[in-house]
C-alpha positions in Angstrom: 0.0 0.0 0.0 2.9 2.4 0.7 4.3 1.9 -2.8 0.9 2.5 -4.4 0.4 5.6 -2.2 3.8 7.0 -3.4 2.9 6.3 -7.0 -0.4 8.0 -6.9 1.1 11.1 -5.2 4.0 11.2 -7.6 1.9 10.8 -10.7 -0.6 13.4 -9.5 2.1 15.9 -8.8 3.8 15.3 -12.2 0.5 16.2 -13.9 0.0 19.3 -11.7 -3.3 17.9 -10.3 -4.6 18.7 -6.9 -6.1 15.8 -4.9 -9.6 17.4 -5.4 -9.1 17.5 -9.2 -8.0 13.8 -9.2 -11.0 12.8 -7.1 -13.4 14.7 -9.5 -11.9 13.2 -12.7 -11.6 9.7 -11.3 -15.0 9.5 -9.5 -13.2 8.4 -6.4 -14.4 10.3 -3.3 -12.0 12.8 -1.8 -11.8 11.1 1.6 -11.2 7.7 0.0 -8.5 9.2 -2.2 -6.9 10.7 0.9 -6.7 7.3 2.5 -5.2 5.8 -0.7 -2.5 8.5 -0.8 -1.8 7.9 2.9 -1.4 4.2 2.3 -4.3 3.3 4.7 -7.1 2.4 2.3 -7.9 -0.9 0.8 -7.9 -0.4 -3.0 -10.0 -2.5 -5.3 -9.2 -3.3 -8.9 -12.1 -1.0 -10.0 -10.6 1.9 -8.1 -7.2 1.3 -9.6 -8.7 1.4 -13.0 -10.5 4.7 -12.2 -7.3 6.3 -10.9 -5.2 5.0 -13.8 -7.7 6.4 -16.4 -7.8 9.8 -14.7 -4.0 9.9 -14.6 -3.8 8.6 -18.2 -1.5 5.7 -17.3 -1.8 1.9 -17.3 -2.7 0.2 -14.1 0.7 -1.4 -14.1 2.2 2.0 -13.7 0.4 2.5 -10.4 1.8 -0.7 -9.0 5.4 -0.5 -10.4 7.2 2.1 -8.4 10.3 2.7 -10.4 8.5 3.9 -13.5 7.6 7.2 -11.8 11.1 7.9 -10.5 13.5 6.9 -13.2 13.1 9.3 -16.1 15.6 7.5 -18.4 13.9 4.1 -17.9 10.5 5.6 -18.6 11.5 7.1 -21.9 13.5 4.1 -23.0 10.6 1.8 -22.3 8.3 4.0 -24.3 10.7 4.2 -27.2 11.3 0.5 -27.3 7.6 -0.3 -27.3 7.3 1.6 -30.6 10.0 -0.3 -32.4 9.4 -3.2 -34.8 11.1 -6.6 -34.1 14.1 -6.0 -36.5 14.9 -2.7 -34.8 14.7 -4.2 -31.4 17.1 -6.9 -32.4 19.6 -4.3 -33.8 19.3 -2.2 -30.7 19.9 -5.2 -28.4 23.1 -6.0 -30.4 24.2 -2.4 -30.2 23.6 -2.1 -26.5 25.6 -5.2 -25.6 28.4 -4.4 -28.0 31.2 -2.5 -26.4 31.7 1.0 -27.8 28.4 1.1 -29.6 27.5 4.7 -30.6 24.3 6.6 -31.2 25.1 9.4 -33.6 22.4 12.1 -33.7 21.3 14.1 -36.6 21.1 17.9 -36.3 18.3 20.4 -37.1 16.7 23.5 -35.9 13.7 22.5 -33.9 13.9 23.8 -30.3 11.4 22.8 -27.6 11.4 24.8 -24.3 10.2 22.8 -21.3 9.7 23.7 -17.6 7.2 24.9 -15.2 5.1 28.1 -15.6 7.3 31.1 -14.7 10.6 29.7 -16.0 10.7 32.1 -18.9 9.4 30.1 -21.9 7.0 32.7 -23.1 9.6 35.4 -22.7 12.7 33.7 -24.1 10.8 31.8 -26.8 9.8 34.7 -29.1 13.3 36.2 -28.7 15.1 33.0 -29.5 12.7 32.4 -32.5 13.5 35.9 -33.8 17.2 35.3 -33.5 16.9 32.0 -35.4 14.5 33.4 -38.0 12.0 30.8 -37.0 8.3 30.9 -35.9 7.5 30.7 -32.2 4.6 28.4 -31.2 3.0 27.9 -27.8 1.7 24.4 -27.6 -1.1 25.3 -25.1 -2.5 27.8 -27.6 -2.4 25.1 -30.3 -4.3 22.7 -28.1 -6.9 25.4 -27.4 -7.3 26.2 -31.1 -7.7 22.5 -31.9 -10.3 21.9 -29.1 -12.1 25.2 -29.5 -12.1 25.8 -25.7 -9.6 26.9 -23.0 -7.1 24.2 -22.0 -8.4 24.0 -18.5 -11.9 23.3 -19.8 -10.5 20.5 -22.0 -9.2 18.8 -18.9 -12.3 19.4 -16.9 -14.7 18.3 -19.6 -12.8 15.5 -21.2 -10.0 14.5 -18.8 -6.3 14.2 -19.0 -6.3 11.5 -21.6 -8.2 13.6 -24.2 -6.1 16.6 -23.6 -2.9 14.7 -24.0 -4.2 13.1 -27.3 -4.9 16.6 -28.7 -1.5 17.7 -27.5 0.2 14.8 -29.3 -1.7 15.6 -32.5 -0.6 19.2 -32.3 3.0 18.2 -31.9 2.9 15.8 -34.8 1.5 18.6 -37.0 4.2 21.0 -35.8 7.0 18.4 -36.6 5.5 17.7 -40.0 5.1 21.4 -40.9 8.3 23.0 -39.5 11.9 22.2 -39.9 12.8 25.3 -38.0 10.7 26.3 -35.0 10.8 27.3 -31.3 8.1 25.5 -29.3 7.0 26.4 -25.8 5.5 23.3 -24.2 3.2 23.0 -21.2 4.9 22.2 -18.0 3.2 18.8 -17.6 4.2 17.4 -21.0 7.0 15.4 -19.4 4.5 13.4 -17.5 3.2 11.7 -20.7 5.8 9.3 -21.8 4.7 8.8 -25.5 4.5 12.5 -26.1 7.7 13.4 -24.3 9.6 10.7 -26.0 8.5 12.2 -29.4 9.5 15.7 -28.3 13.0 14.4 -27.2 13.5 12.7 -30.6 12.1 15.5 -32.8 13.4 18.6 -31.0 16.5 19.8 -29.2 15.1 20.3 -25.7 15.9 23.1 -23.2 14.8 22.9 -19.6 14.3 26.4 -18.4 14.4 26.0 -14.7 14.2 28.4 -11.7 14.0 28.2 -7.9 10.5 27.5 -6.6 10.3 31.0 -5.0 11.2 32.6 -8.4 8.6 30.6 -10.2 6.1 31.8 -7.5 7.1 35.4 -7.8 6.8 35.4 -11.6 3.4 33.8 -11.4 2.4 36.4 -8.8 3.4 39.2 -11.3 0.9 37.8 -13.7 -2.0 38.7 -11.2 -3.3 35.1 -11.2 -6.6 35.1 -9.4 -6.0 31.5 -8.3 -3.4 32.8 -5.7 -5.2 36.0 -4.7 -5.2 35.2 -0.9 -2.4 34.4 1.5 -3.7 30.9 2.1 -3.9 30.2 -1.7 -0.4 31.6 -2.1 1.0 29.2 0.5 -0.8 26.4 -1.2 0.5 27.4 -4.6 4.1 27.6 -3.4 3.8 24.1 -1.9 2.3 22.9 -5.2 5.3 24.3 -7.1 7.6 22.4 -4.8 5.7 19.1 -5.3 5.6 19.5 -9.1 9.3 20.2 -9.3 10.2 17.3 -7.1 8.0 14.9 -9.1 9.1 16.1 -12.5 12.8 16.8 -12.0 14.1 13.5 -13.2 12.1 13.9 -16.4 13.1 17.6 -17.0 16.7 16.5 -16.6 16.5 14.4 -19.8 16.5 17.7 -21.8 19.6 18.4 -23.9 20.3 21.7 -22.2 19.4 23.0 -18.7 19.4 26.8 -18.1 18.6 28.2 -14.7 16.9 31.6 -15.3 16.5 32.4 -11.6 19.1 35.2 -11.4 19.3 36.2 -15.1 17.7 39.1 -16.9 15.8 38.1 -20.1 18.7 39.5 -22.2 21.3 37.6 -20.2 19.3 34.4 -20.4 18.9 34.7 -24.1 22.6 35.3 -24.6 23.4 32.2 -22.5 20.9 30.1 -24.3 22.1 31.1 -27.8 25.7 30.4 -26.8 24.9 26.9 -25.5 22.5 25.8 -28.2 24.8 25.1 -31.2 23.5 22.6 -33.7 20.1 21.2 -32.9 18.7 17.7 -33.5 15.8 16.8 -35.8 13.5 13.8 -36.1 
């Protein structure tokens, strides 16, 4: 039960979901979910299926602890699942052969990942202008595709539907743009199939910041969701939980840039200096 409780808490945090949101989307009562996350409730197979569906994962993910903690393993498993038998055979031989290499092609697709407040919407347009490439915000593409606000997509249709639309948008961007700067939503790393595609098709940059910096930047956006002191404390704790849950996945990015103490101009200069050639699909 302790392992399941850790898994549910971790997966919920990776997706930026509150306990109340998970309860509403899964149909599991809030008190029951609290007991599950505390490791004190008896969990039926039906409840496992409800939670797995709401979190958009397989039931096996809930009962296999290491998949939520080891980012490299998560992405490798997803990649291997998509390969035909002959490719799997070749990869197996390459892995066990000493000195086997994995040369990567280069291109000009850049994907910015990280929590809200890291600087994606600030640095993205500036970087795109410097590259002579379009700047695309994935959340806006999802909203355009769905015809409603992204929060409403999740509320009305759930995580699974939102992630399917997100993946469709990414595939369309990859097909239509050889050169592009893409700002992704913070939770994209929690969806292994989509994140694996982004890692293959783009050069990825994790824009990170200290939790207090994330919080201050969100505060500057006059977000009504943190209008009171109690809500602000809850929001800061939420940022801490999300960073802890997602860090191993964010670290899979090609480049990590801490924007905490950098001006936008300094962050852009540092990013441009570090990018170099970028990889393509």
